[in-house]
C-alpha positions in Angstrom: 0.0 0.1 -0.2 1.5 3.4 -1.1 2.0 6.0 1.9 -0.5 8.3 0.6 -3.2 5.6 0.6 -2.5 5.0 4.5 -2.5 8.6 5.1 -5.7 8.8 3.6 -7.2 5.6 5.3 -9.7 6.2 8.3 -8.2 5.1 11.4 -9.6 1.8 12.8 -12.2 2.2 15.7 -11.0 0.5 18.9 -13.7 0.1 20.9 -13.4 -0.5 24.9 -16.0 -3.0 26.6 -17.4 -1.6 29.5 -20.4 -1.9 31.8 -22.0 1.5 32.4 -24.4 2.8 35.1 -27.0 4.6 33.0 -29.8 4.6 35.5 -29.6 8.6 35.6 -28.7 9.3 32.1 -30.9 10.2 29.1 -31.2 8.2 25.9 -32.9 9.7 23.1 -34.3 7.5 20.2 -35.1 9.4 17.0 -37.8 7.2 15.0 -40.8 5.3 16.3 -40.8 2.5 13.9 -39.8 -1.2 14.5 -36.1 -0.3 14.9 -36.9 2.5 17.3 -39.0 0.0 19.3 -36.3 -2.7 19.6 -33.7 -0.2 20.7 -36.4 1.4 23.3 -37.1 -2.3 24.8 -33.1 -2.9 25.1 -32.3 0.6 26.9 -35.5 1.4 28.8 -34.4 -1.4 31.1 -31.1 0.6 31.9 -31.6 4.1 31.4 -34.2 7.0 31.0 -35.5 6.9 27.4 -37.3 9.5 25.1 -38.5 8.6 21.7 -39.2 11.4 19.4 -41.1 10.6 16.0 -44.5 11.7 14.0 -45.6 8.2 14.6 -45.4 5.2 17.0 -45.5 1.5 16.7 -48.2 -0.2 18.9 -45.5 -1.6 21.2 -43.8 1.9 21.9 -47.4 3.1 22.5 -47.8 0.2 25.2 -44.6 1.3 26.6 -45.7 4.8 27.6 -45.2 3.9 31.4 -41.5 3.1 30.8 -40.3 5.9 28.3 -41.4 9.1 27.2 -43.1 9.6 23.6 -42.4 12.9 22.0 -44.7 13.6 18.8 -42.6 15.8 16.5 -41.5 16.2 12.9 -37.9 15.8 12.8 -37.7 17.4 9.4 -38.6 20.9 11.1 -35.8 20.4 13.5 -34.5 17.7 15.8 -31.7 19.8 17.7 -33.8 20.8 20.9 -34.4 17.3 21.4 -30.7 16.6 22.1 -30.6 18.5 25.1 -29.6 16.6 28.3 -28.8 13.5 26.3 -26.2 11.2 27.1 -26.8 9.1 24.1 -28.7 9.1 21.0 -29.9 6.6 18.7 -30.7 7.8 15.1 -33.1 5.2 13.8 -35.5 6.8 11.3 -36.2 5.6 8.1 -34.2 8.6 6.4 -30.6 7.8 6.0 -29.8 11.6 5.4 -31.7 12.8 8.9 -30.0 10.0 10.9 -26.5 11.4 9.7 -27.6 14.9 10.4 -28.4 13.7 13.9 -25.1 11.8 14.3 -23.3 14.7 13.4 -25.1 17.3 15.5 -24.8 14.8 18.6 -21.1 14.2 17.9 -20.6 17.9 18.0 -22.2 18.2 21.4 -20.1 15.3 23.0 -23.1 13.1 22.7 -22.6 9.2 22.4 -24.2 7.8 19.4 -25.6 4.3 18.8 -26.1 3.7 15.1 -28.8 1.0 14.0 -26.4 0.4 10.7 -22.9 0.5 11.7 -20.4 1.0 14.3 -20.3 4.4 16.2 -19.3 5.5 19.8 -21.6 2.8 21.3 -22.1 -1.0 20.0 -24.4 -3.0 21.6 -23.0 -6.6 22.2 -24.8 -9.7 22.2 -25.5 -10.4 26.0 -26.0 -13.4 28.3 -27.5 -12.2 31.5 -27.5 -15.0 34.3 -27.8 -12.6 37.4 -25.4 -11.7 38.8 -23.2 -12.9 35.8 -23.2 -10.7 32.6 -21.4 -11.7 29.4 -20.8 -9.4 26.3 -19.8 -10.6 23.2 -19.0 -8.7 20.2 -17.6 -9.6 16.7 -18.0 -8.0 13.3 -20.4 -10.6 12.5 -23.7 -10.5 14.4 -24.4 -13.9 13.3 -21.2 -15.4 14.9 -21.6 -13.3 18.0 -25.2 -15.1 18.4 -23.7 -18.5 17.7 -20.9 -17.8 20.4 -23.8 -16.6 22.7 -25.7 -19.9 22.2 -22.5 -22.1 23.1 -21.8 -20.2 26.1 -25.2 -20.2 27.6 -25.4 -24.1 27.3 -22.1 -24.2 29.6 -23.3 -21.6 32.2 -25.4 -23.8 34.3 -26.9 -22.7 37.6 -23.5 -23.7 39.4 -21.8 -20.6 38.0 -24.7 -18.4 39.3 -24.5 -20.0 43.0 -20.8 -19.6 42.8 -21.2 -16.1 42.2 -23.4 -15.7 45.2 -21.1 -17.5 47.4 -18.1 -15.5 46.4 -20.2 -12.2 46.8 -21.3 -13.5 50.4 -18.0 -14.3 51.6 -16.1 -11.3 50.4 -16.8 -9.4 53.5 -15.5 -12.1 56.1 -12.7 -12.5 53.7 -12.0 -8.7 54.0 -12.2 -8.7 57.8 -10.0 -11.6 58.0 -7.3 -10.9 55.6 -5.7 -7.5 55.3 -3.6 -8.3 52.1 -5.4 -8.0 48.7 -3.0 -10.3 47.3 -3.6 -13.0 49.9 -7.4 -12.4 49.5 -7.2 -12.9 45.6 -5.3 -16.3 46.2 -7.9 -17.4 48.6 -10.8 -16.7 46.0 -8.7 -18.7 43.4 -8.4 -21.7 46.0 -12.0 -21.5 46.4 -12.8 -21.7 42.7 -10.3 -24.5 42.2 -11.9 -26.6 45.2 -14.0 -29.3 43.3 -15.7 -30.3 46.3 -17.1 -26.8 46.7 -18.7 -26.9 43.0 -19.8 -30.6 43.8 -21.5 -29.4 47.2 -23.4 -26.5 45.2 -25.3 -29.1 43.4 -26.5 -30.5 46.9 -26.5 -27.6 49.5 -25.4 -23.9 49.1 -24.9 -23.8 52.9 -22.5 -27.0 52.9 -20.6 -25.3 49.9 -20.5 -22.1 51.9 -18.9 -23.9 54.6 -16.4 -25.5 52.6 -15.5 -22.5 51.0 -15.4 -20.7 54.4 -12.9 -23.1 55.4 -10.2 -21.8 53.0 -10.6 -18.4 55.0 -10.6 -20.1 58.4 -8.3 -22.9 58.1 -9.0 -24.0 61.5 -12.6 -25.1 60.9 -11.6 -27.4 57.9 -11.5 -30.2 60.4 -15.0 -29.3 61.7 -16.5 -30.0 58.3 -18.7 -33.4 58.4 -16.5 -35.9 56.7 -19.8 -37.3 55.3 -20.8 -34.1 53.7 -18.5 -34.1 50.6 -19.7 -36.1 47.9 -17.5 -38.8 46.7 -17.0 -39.8 42.9 -19.3 -36.5 41.8 -18.0 -34.8 38.8 -18.0 -31.0 39.0 -21.0 -29.7 36.7 -19.8 -27.6 34.2 
């Protein structure tokens, strides 16, 4: 490739995966069609949402309690609806209007989520099994979906129970162990303990006591020797 070609080439976007608390933020969706409805259903669970359009789908009309619908002709001006927005989604059926909204939002430092390409915000394929969240993003939406389906088969209830166990044991671990490095070692020790994983299939309380023994080593001998199941494989 010639030097001049490299100089003219657009810089590749490098997107950083983040989990954001958008509860107090405003997302404005321009367009009340099926795409706008899909975006509204996604974002309304995490952020304040306004949808601005001349018309709205029945689905959006039914969501009035969860978001704000603003009836407006965007061709007569959309700028005022950008006020206080943290993120905008240009989702009208007019590509030039969408582009104009994106340009104006970018000038104001507002994040943009495009419906037909990559902008400031890209919505990944999500796996949610509280308290576990996994986000998957590839250049191919089909591949992202395929990976998500594969991972969902692997994520059994064991992982959710382990997440709860680690969250429950963390306060005691902080009280007992002052060094962060040592706490990290113990957490990893719990994760690698096959008996803890096996007990999660049977009794959360017994699994917790087994995990707790890694924090308080003198309690290991107090565990009932008959509790840890023999010959049980860890369920993946």
